[in-house]
C-alpha positions, 0 to 999 in steps of 0.5 A: 499500499502507498505511503507518504510520511512527513516529518520535520515540521515545527515551530521556528522564528521568523527569518529562520530555516526548516527542512521538511521530509517525505518518505515514500513506500509501497510504490515505484517512487522514481516513476512519479512526479513529487510535489509539496503543497500547504494549506493555512487555516481558512485558505485553499491548499496551494502548491509550493513546489514541484519536481519531475521524476528525475529531479531535473525540473523544478518549479515553485509558487511565486511566494516561495521563490528563491527561499524554498528548495525541492530535491529528491533522492530516487535511491531512498525514496525521499523528497525534501523541502529545504525552507529558508527565510521563513515568515509568518505567512509561511505558516501553514500544514505542509503535505507531500503529494504524488502526482498520478498519471491520471491527474489525481494526486496522492497525498500524506498526512501533513506536517505543521510548520509554525513560524512565530517569535 
C-alpha cells in the first residue's frame, strides 16, 4: 500500500530555516512527479514546489521562489523541502504529494509548520 510520511515540521522564528522530508513506500517512487503543497487555516491548498521524476526540473510557487528548494533522492525514496527566510505567512500544514498519471494526487498526512516569535 502506498504511503507518504512527512516529517520535520515544527515551530521556527521568523527568518529561520526548516527542512521537511517525505519518505515514500509501497510504490515505484522514481516513476512519479512529486510535490509539496501547503494549506493555511481558512485558505485553499496551494502548490509550494514540484519536481520531475529525475529531479531535473523544479518549479515553485511565486511566494516561495528564492527561499525554498525541493529535491529528491530516488535511491532513498525521499523528497525534501528546504525552507529558509521563513515568515509568519509560511505558517501552514505542509503536504507531500504524488502526482498520478490520471491527474489525481496521493497525499501524505501533513506536517505543521509554524513561524512565530
